[in-house]
C-alpha positions as CSV (number, residue, x, y, z in Angstrom):
1,M,98.8,80.5,87.4
2,P,97.5,83.4,85.3
3,T,99.2,84.0,82.0
4,L,100.6,87.4,81.2
5,A,98.9,89.5,78.6
6,T,100.6,89.9,75.3
7,R,101.9,93.3,74.2
8,P,99.0,93.7,71.7
9,E,96.5,92.7,74.4
10,L,97.9,95.1,76.9
11,F,98.0,97.9,74.4
12,D,94.4,97.3,73.5
13,R,93.4,97.4,77.1
14,E,95.4,100.5,78.0
15,F,95.1,102.6,74.8
16,L,92.1,104.7,75.7
17,A,93.5,105.6,79.2
18,L,96.9,106.4,77.7
19,R,95.4,108.6,75.1
20,A,93.4,110.4,77.7
21,K,96.5,111.1,79.8
22,I,98.4,112.4,76.7
23,L,95.5,114.7,75.8
24,E,95.3,116.0,79.3
25,I,99.0,116.9,79.2
26,A,98.6,118.5,75.8
27,A,95.7,120.6,77.1
28,T,97.7,121.8,80.1
29,L,100.6,122.8,77.9
30,D,98.2,124.7,75.6
31,R,96.7,126.6,78.6
32,L,100.2,127.4,79.9
33,D,101.2,128.7,76.4
34,R,98.1,131.0,76.3
35,S,98.6,132.4,79.8
36,P,100.3,135.6,80.5
37,G,103.7,135.7,82.3
38,S,106.9,133.8,82.0
39,L,108.3,130.6,83.4
40,A,111.8,131.5,82.4
41,G,114.2,130.3,85.1
42,D,111.7,127.9,86.7
43,P,113.6,124.7,87.2
44,R,110.4,122.6,86.9
45,V,110.2,123.5,83.2
46,E,113.5,121.7,82.7
47,Q,112.2,118.7,84.7
48,I,109.2,118.5,82.5
49,R,111.4,118.5,79.4
50,E,113.7,115.9,80.9
51,A,110.6,113.7,81.7
52,F,109.4,114.0,78.1
53,A,112.8,112.9,76.8
54,V,112.6,109.9,79.1
55,L,109.1,109.0,77.9
56,T,110.2,109.1,74.2
57,S,113.1,106.7,74.9
58,H,112.8,103.0,74.2
59,D,114.3,101.9,77.6
60,S,112.3,99.6,79.8
61,D,112.9,101.6,83.0
62,R,111.0,104.8,82.0
63,A,108.9,104.9,85.2
64,E,111.9,104.8,87.4
65,R,113.8,107.4,85.4
66,V,110.9,109.8,85.3
67,Q,110.6,109.4,89.1
68,L,114.3,110.3,89.5
69,V,113.8,113.4,87.3
70,F,111.4,114.7,89.9
71,S,113.2,113.5,93.0
72,R,115.7,115.3,95.2
73,P,119.2,113.9,95.5
74,Y,119.6,111.7,98.5
75,D,120.8,113.6,101.5
76,P,122.5,111.3,104.1
77,N,121.8,113.9,106.8
78,W,118.1,114.1,106.1
79,K,117.2,113.2,109.7
80,N,119.2,116.2,111.0
81,N,117.1,118.5,108.8
82,L,113.7,117.5,110.3
83,A,114.0,119.8,113.3
């Protein structure tokens, strides 16, 4: 049975990929800031802010909570809306 990596081992292994993803997000936000126009009233901006708040929390269910930020509420009649 394989042993689980320790937190420091996992961090060492994932650090460069994590850093690259954070830099990509920062670059995208910089491009948006430099672009003309406004995103005022766009609900996706608030979703991004909520997701950042989840990411900075110390909870262990961040992936699930971020997914829920970007998910629609469950509609029990979803099958009726397919047609």
